[in-house]
Steps between C-alpha positions, in 0.01 A plus 500: 500500500869524422667837526636641174872562490659812362738488209854617571604842386478864595135599476545859620603632160287281278173625360342156497445294815697176528343179381369277775493124479274286704650191662219290354580619148867422548430150633261425212756621245774279644262202518409541133864536401604198705227277363576600142874447553443160664266397217759595238764308695279189514426536130875501431546194720228316307656591165840378615338182632320430174817563298722281715268220613269493194218418741404645834480246784210511744715526811744748646485870422325465163137489618561803722658698215214408268245598765667839547484559125125429501408686820752788509374725218133504611604585855726778368214641291263500798764676713558758224129573482492530880790744484319709238190515722705596808675778310173626351337514843797688647501750214124552531538571872783744434296674231196518727712643781662748260166619362377615842 
């Protein structure tokens, strides 16, 4: 399991402990953001292609961009749900450890 990293800052004078972020959570968040950004970029490419070419050819970058538009959002949703589950499990473990 990945070690949590501490947030920067002086924790000696703060009443609340620093927030910890798991490496897995960070990787999932960046994956979701990257997929969503790439999907939006491909969507923009397709719009520009339709406006300039009036028809999308079946060769070159166009099939890849169209495939990303179809496949990207479902993958991002699955990764978001995975991230929610990972965070919920971590919080439940912290709460269980705190309750003892």
